[in-house]
C-alpha positions in Angstrom: 0.0 0.0 0.0 1.4 3.4 -1.0 1.9 5.7 1.9 0.9 9.3 1.3 3.7 11.7 2.2 2.9 14.0 4.9 3.3 17.6 3.9 4.3 20.6 6.0 1.9 23.5 6.2 4.3 25.4 3.8 4.2 22.6 1.3 0.4 22.3 1.5 0.4 25.9 0.5 2.3 25.1 -2.6 5.9 25.6 -1.6 8.9 23.2 -1.1 12.0 24.2 0.8 15.1 23.4 -1.1 18.4 24.6 0.4 16.6 26.9 2.8 15.0 28.6 -0.3 11.2 28.6 -0.8 10.2 27.5 -4.3 6.8 27.1 -5.9 5.8 23.4 -6.2 4.1 22.1 -9.2 0.4 21.8 -8.6 -2.7 20.5 -10.2 -4.5 22.7 -12.7 -7.7 22.2 -10.7 -6.0 23.5 -7.5 -4.4 26.4 -9.4 -7.9 27.4 -10.8 -9.7 27.1 -7.5 -9.1 30.8 -6.4 -10.4 32.1 -9.7 -13.5 29.8 -9.5 -14.3 31.0 -6.0 -13.9 34.7 -7.1 -16.4 34.1 -9.9 -18.8 32.3 -7.6 -18.6 35.1 -5.1 -19.4 37.7 -7.8 -22.2 35.7 -9.0 -23.8 35.3 -5.5 -23.3 39.0 -4.9 -25.2 39.9 -8.1 -28.0 37.5 -7.3 -28.3 38.7 -3.7 -28.3 42.4 -4.3 -30.2 42.3 -7.6 -29.5 44.2 -10.8 -31.0 47.6 -9.6 -27.6 48.9 -8.4 -26.0 47.9 -11.6 -28.7 49.5 -13.7 -28.4 52.6 -11.7 -24.7 52.7 -12.4 -25.2 52.3 -16.1 -27.9 55.0 -16.2 -25.6 57.4 -14.3 -22.8 57.0 -16.8 -22.2 59.8 -19.1 -21.6 62.3 -16.3 -18.7 62.6 -13.9 -18.0 64.9 -11.0 -15.7 67.6 -12.3 -12.9 69.6 -10.7 -13.6 73.3 -10.7 -12.8 75.0 -14.0 -12.8 71.8 -16.1 -14.1 72.4 -19.6 -16.5 69.6 -19.8 -15.8 68.5 -23.4 -15.9 64.7 -23.0 -17.4 63.3 -26.2 -15.1 61.1 -28.2 -16.2 62.1 -31.7 -17.0 65.8 -31.8 -17.3 65.7 -35.6 -20.1 63.2 -35.3 -21.9 65.3 -32.6 -21.6 68.4 -34.8 -23.3 66.5 -37.6 -26.2 65.4 -35.3 -26.7 68.9 -34.0 -26.4 70.4 -37.4 -29.4 68.4 -38.7 -31.7 70.3 -36.3 -31.3 73.6 -38.1 -31.7 74.5 -41.8 -30.6 77.1 -44.3 -29.0 80.2 -42.8 -29.4 78.8 -39.3 -27.2 75.9 -40.3 -24.6 78.3 -41.7 -24.7 80.3 -38.5 -24.2 77.2 -36.4 -21.2 76.2 -38.4 -19.7 79.7 -38.3 -20.3 80.7 -34.6 -21.3 77.4 -32.8 -24.7 78.7 -31.9 -28.0 79.2 -33.9 -31.7 79.5 -33.2 -34.7 78.4 -35.3 -37.9 80.3 -34.7 -41.4 79.7 -36.3 -44.9 80.3 -35.2 -45.0 77.5 -32.6 -41.5 77.1 -31.1 -38.1 78.4 -30.6 -35.2 75.8 -30.9 -31.6 76.9 -30.1 -28.6 74.7 -30.8 -25.0 74.9 -29.7 -22.4 72.6 -31.0 -19.6 73.8 -28.8 -19.1 73.4 -24.9 -21.8 75.0 -22.9 -22.5 75.4 -19.1 -25.9 75.1 -17.7 -26.6 76.4 -14.2 -29.7 74.3 -13.2 -30.2 76.6 -10.2 -31.0 79.6 -12.4 -31.6 77.9 -15.7 -28.9 80.0 -17.4 -26.9 78.6 -20.2 -23.5 80.0 -20.8 -22.1 80.0 -24.5 -18.8 81.9 -24.4 -17.8 80.9 -27.9 -16.5 84.2 -29.3 -14.7 86.1 -26.5 -14.5 89.2 -28.9 -18.3 89.4 -29.1 -20.3 91.8 -26.9 -22.5 90.1 -24.3 -25.8 89.0 -25.8 -28.8 87.6 -23.8 -31.8 85.8 -25.1 -34.8 84.0 -23.5 -36.3 80.7 -24.7 -39.3 79.1 -23.2 -38.8 75.5 -24.2 -42.4 74.5 -25.0 -43.8 74.4 -28.5 -46.9 76.5 -28.1 -45.8 80.0 -28.5 -49.1 81.7 -29.4 -50.9 80.1 -26.5 -50.4 82.6 -23.7 -52.2 80.4 -21.1 -50.1 77.4 -21.9 -46.8 79.4 -21.9 -47.6 81.0 -18.6 -46.8 77.6 -17.0 -43.4 77.4 -18.8 -40.2 78.6 -17.1 -37.7 80.6 -19.2 -34.1 79.6 -20.0 -31.7 82.5 -20.2 -29.0 82.2 -22.9 -25.8 84.2 -22.4 -23.3 84.5 -25.2 -20.1 86.4 -26.0 -17.6 87.9 -23.6 -19.0 86.6 -20.3 -17.7 85.1 -17.1 -18.7 81.5 -16.8 -19.1 79.4 -13.6 -17.0 76.5 -12.8 -18.3 73.0 -13.8 -19.6 70.7 -11.1 -20.5 67.8 -13.5 -19.1 67.1 -16.9 -21.1 65.1 -19.4 -20.1 63.2 -22.5 -23.3 63.8 -24.5 -25.3 66.8 -25.4 -28.1 68.3 -23.2 -31.7 68.6 -24.5 -33.6 71.2 -22.4 -37.5 71.0 -22.5 -40.4 72.0 -20.3 -43.2 69.6 -19.1 -45.3 72.6 -18.0 -48.0 73.9 -20.4 -51.0 71.7 -20.5 -49.5 68.8 -18.4 -52.1 66.4 -17.4 -54.1 66.4 -20.6 -53.0 63.3 -22.6 -53.5 64.9 -26.0 -51.2 67.8 -25.1 -48.7 65.6 -23.4 -48.3 63.7 -26.6 -48.8 66.6 -29.1 -46.7 69.3 -27.2 -44.0 67.2 -25.6 -43.6 63.5 -26.5 -43.8 63.8 -30.3 -41.7 67.0 -30.3 -39.1 65.0 -28.2 -39.2 62.2 -30.7 -38.7 64.6 -33.6 -35.9 66.5 -32.0 -34.0 63.6 -30.3 -34.5 60.2 -31.9 -31.5 60.6 -34.3 -29.2 60.9 -31.3 -29.8 57.2 -30.6 -30.3 57.7 -26.8 -26.9 59.5 -26.4 -28.2 62.6 -24.8 -29.2 64.0 -21.3 -32.6 65.6 -20.7 -32.9 68.6 -18.5 -36.7 68.9 -17.7 -37.5 72.5 -16.5 -40.9 72.6 -14.7 -40.0 69.1 -13.5 -43.0 67.1 -12.4 -42.5 63.5 -11.0 -45.9 62.4 -12.2 -45.1 63.3 -15.8 -41.7 61.6 -15.7 -43.2 58.5 -14.2 -46.0 58.4 -16.5 -43.8 58.6 -19.7 -40.7 56.9 -18.2 -40.8 54.1 -20.9 -40.7 56.8 -23.6 -38.1 59.0 -22.0 -35.8 56.1 -21.1 -35.9 55.0 -24.8 -35.0 58.4 -26.0 -32.1 58.9 -23.5 -30.0 56.4 -21.7 -29.7 58.6 -18.6 -31.9 59.9 -15.9 -33.7 63.1 -16.4 -32.0 66.0 -14.6 -34.4 67.8 -12.2 -33.2 71.4 -11.9 -34.7 72.2 -8.5 -33.1 69.1 -6.9 -29.9 69.1 -8.8 -28.9 72.8 -8.4 -25.4 72.9 -9.9 -23.4 73.7 -13.0 -23.4 71.0 -15.7 -21.1 71.2 -18.7 -22.0 69.6 -22.0 -20.2 69.3 -25.4 -23.4 70.8 -27.0 -27.0 71.5 -26.2 -30.5 71.9 -27.6 -32.9 74.2 -26.0 -36.6 73.8 -27.1 -38.3 71.2 -29.3 -39.3 71.0 -32.9 -43.1 70.9 -33.6 -44.8 69.9 -36.9 -48.6 70.2 -36.0 -51.3 68.3 -34.3 -50.1 64.7 -33.7 -47.9 65.3 -36.8 -44.5 64.4 -38.0 -43.2 65.9 -41.3 -40.7 63.4 -42.6 -38.9 66.0 -44.8 -37.9 68.0 -41.7 -37.0 65.2 -39.4 -33.4 64.1 -38.9 -33.5 60.4 -40.0 -36.7 60.9 -41.9 -39.0 59.4 -39.3 -42.7 59.3 -40.0 -45.8 58.7 -37.9 -45.5 55.0 -38.6 -42.0 55.2 -37.3 -43.2 56.9 -34.1 -45.8 54.2 -33.6 -43.1 51.5 -34.1 -41.1 53.4 -31.4 -44.1 53.2 -29.1 -44.4 49.5 -29.7 -40.8 49.1 -28.8 -41.0 51.3 -25.8 -44.1 49.6 -24.3 -43.3 46.2 -25.6 -46.6 45.9 -27.5 -47.1 42.5 -29.0 -50.0 43.1 -31.6 -48.5 44.8 -34.7 -51.5 44.3 -37.1 -55.2 43.9 -36.5 -55.1 40.8 -38.7 -53.4 38.9 -35.9 -56.6 39.2 -33.9 -59.3 36.4 -34.0 -62.3 38.3 -32.5 -63.1 41.9 -32.9 -62.6 43.7 -29.6 -64.0 47.2 -29.1 -62.8 49.6 -26.4 -65.2 52.3 -25.4 -63.6 55.5 -24.0 -66.0 56.5 -21.2 -66.1 60.1 -20.2 -67.6 60.9 -16.7 -67.9 64.7 -16.9 -68.3 66.5 -20.3 -69.2 64.9 -23.6 -70.4 61.9 -21.6 -72.5 59.1 -23.2 -75.7 59.3 -21.2 -77.0 56.0 -22.5 -73.7 54.1 -22.4 -75.3 50.9 -21.3 -77.6 50.8 -24.3 -74.5 51.5 -26.6 -72.7 48.5 -25.0 -75.6 46.3 -25.4 -75.8 47.1 -29.1 -72.0 46.6 -29.5 -72.1 43.2 -28.0 -75.0 42.2 -30.3 -72.8 43.1 -33.2 -70.3 40.5 -32.1 -67.8 42.7 -30.3 -66.1 41.9 -27.0 -66.5 45.2 -25.3 -63.9 47.0 -23.0 -65.3 50.1 -21.2 -62.3 52.3 -20.4 -63.0 54.6 -17.5 -60.5 57.2 -16.0 -59.1 54.9 -13.3 -58.1 52.2 -16.0 -56.6 54.9 -18.2 -54.5 56.5 -15.4 -51.8 53.8 -15.7 -50.4 54.4 -19.2 -48.0 51.5 -19.1 -50.9 49.0 -18.5 -53.6 50.7 -20.5 -51.3 50.7 -23.6 -51.3 47.0 -23.4 -55.1 47.0 -23.2 -55.5 49.2 -26.3 -53.1 47.2 -28.2 -55.3 44.2 -27.8 -58.3 46.0 -29.4 -59.4 46.4 -33.1 -61.8 49.2 -32.6 -61.8 52.3 -30.5 -65.0 54.3 -29.9 -65.2 57.8 -28.0 -66.4 61.3 -28.2 -63.9 63.9 -29.2 -61.5 64.5 -26.5 -58.0 63.7 -25.1 -58.8 60.1 -24.4 -58.7 59.3 -28.2 -55.0 60.0 -28.1 -54.7 56.4 -26.8 -55.4 55.4 -30.3 -51.6 55.6 -30.8 -51.5 52.2 -29.1 -54.0 50.5 -31.5 -52.5 47.8 -33.9 -52.1 48.8 -37.5 -55.3 48.6 -39.6 -57.5 49.1 -36.5 -60.5 51.4 -36.6 -61.0 54.7 -34.7 -64.6 55.7 -34.5 -64.9 59.4 -33.4 -68.2 60.6 -32.1 -68.3 64.3 -33.0 -70.4 66.4 -30.7 -72.4 69.4 -31.8 -70.1 72.3 -32.9 -66.8 70.3 -32.9 -66.7 69.0 -36.4 -63.7 71.1 -37.5 -61.7 70.4 -34.2 -62.5 66.7 -34.5 -61.2 66.4 -38.0 -58.1 68.5 -37.3 -57.0 66.8 -34.0 -57.9 63.1 -34.7 -59.5 62.5 -38.1 -56.5 63.5 -40.2 -53.9 62.1 -37.8 -55.6 58.7 -37.6 -55.0 58.1 -41.2 -51.3 59.0 -40.9 -51.1 56.5 -38.0 -52.1 53.6 -40.3 -55.6 53.5 -38.8 -59.0 53.3 -40.5 -61.3 56.2 -39.5 -65.1 56.5 -39.1 -66.8 59.7 -38.1 -70.2 59.8 -36.4 -71.7 63.3 -36.3 -74.3 63.8 -33.6 -77.5 65.5 -34.5 -79.0 68.2 -32.4 -81.4 65.9 -30.8 -78.5 63.8 -29.5 -76.9 66.7 -27.7 -77.9 68.1 -24.3 -77.5 71.6 -25.7 -81.0 71.2 -27.3 -82.4 71.3 -23.6 -80.6 74.6 -23.0 -81.2 76.4 -26.3 -84.1 76.7 -28.8 -83.8 74.7 -31.9 -83.2 77.8 -34.0 -80.6 79.4 -31.6 -77.2 80.0 -33.2 -75.6 77.6 -30.7 -77.6 74.9 -32.6 -77.8 76.2 -36.1 -74.5 78.2 -36.4 -71.7 77.0 -34.2 -69.2 79.1 -36.3 -70.7 82.2 -35.0 -70.1 81.2 -31.4 -66.4 80.5 -32.2 -66.2 84.0 -33.6 -67.0 85.3 -30.1 -63.7 83.7 -28.9 -62.4 80.2 -28.2 -63.1 80.3 -24.5 -66.8 81.2 -25.1 -67.2 78.5 -27.7 -65.2 76.0 -25.3 -67.7 76.6 -22.4 -70.6 75.7 -24.7 -69.4 72.9 -26.9 -66.5 71.3 -25.1 -67.5 71.8 -21.5 -71.2 72.2 -21.7 -72.6 69.2 -23.5 -73.3 65.6 -23.0 -74.7 63.0 -25.5 -77.5 60.6 -25.8 -76.6 58.6 -28.9 -79.3 57.2 -31.3 -78.3 53.6 -30.9 -79.9 52.5 -34.2 -78.2 55.2 -36.2 -74.9 54.6 -34.5 -75.1 50.9 -35.3 -74.5 51.8 -38.9 -71.2 53.4 -38.0 -70.1 50.3 -36.2 -71.2 48.1 -39.1 -69.0 50.2 -41.3 -66.1 49.6 -38.8 -66.6 45.9 -39.0 -66.5 46.1 -42.8 -63.2 48.0 -42.6 -61.9 45.0 -40.5 -63.0 42.7 -43.3 -65.9 41.4 -41.2 -69.6 41.4 -41.6 -72.3 42.2 -39.0 -74.6 39.4 -37.9 -78.0 39.3 -39.4 -81.0 40.6 -37.6 
């Protein structure tokens, strides 16, 4: 029987003593690899125990670093590529000015958008942007309110200004240096109204930012936690980094470039010609599917027609909603009644809408959820008295650009509660245009805030039969 040689403690540790000198003893590959295996196992156990949240947080916080005072903040590797991306946001003479001076502003009826392709410093305590590109220039100040609704004084009263300082100015020291450009926008305005949140903020963000491929940092003036939480899936797909909240992060941030304000193309509109990358409304809808992980791309993938009815509790309400639902079910629809509590969680509600083939609702912000319908689905808009033009402009035209089929049901005076308040020959009933001439607020009080609807179920059935036909289906007999 072989006798195992007893090893000293030093020999067990891998050393032999030869002539008073310690030498490494040859060892098994298994034992040599043991420390590495243990290290890997410890790393895996740590990750499993503490979860991925800390790792994700570190990833999202990349792109900025604590700066030493006076550091320039130019940290992007490919400045030429950044210049190219920023240059695409201006056109004509504005583009020439950007190339010559490093700063240019585009201004139109709806919005102001200023672009800097050189290092800027933004003091989030005061929302001042320092652009000292040409020290020989006299000091020049300008004010931008980064919300694309310039003519609307009421909306703009909720938007904080950004002051831009140029020329021979003294700049504050950097507290944070970022590798990617800043995009400054406001979530003030008509926040809380889904139509305006998409129309005034989300779509303009997509138009302005998508071509950066998430390599940018948002600064959200008029920061509101509910807005950021509500649209987190969209914001996190447009930027790889957390939104900077000025009030809570009062410090000086340095960027290799910046965009102040957002481009705007009209009501729920994207003009492919003027978008870097040539994105269309169909491209935006694909972006939404990716952001919300929506599974149904085309309505042809669905077996049974599902109708979602947008229920309004206060104005433009369906007073005979139960009768409408009964008729819808008789036509073969599975009916989902969407009330405000269901629609409040956009992440979940987007999934619900994506499972439907028809959306029905009175003109109003709730119809903006049609963005989540599959391609080829049908939007049936119930047009209250006096709102024909607004209905076509805000949802009728855009629905077709979204790749949806569109059916319009115009209520008759007898279906509107206004007929209980005004005589049949009153201008409110016979000539809504004359009421709008008295001012939008006057007309709004009457037609938007002041009427409810009792739908003629027999007549409305015809609109739903048309919707079934657009889906390639037929209504049951009888």
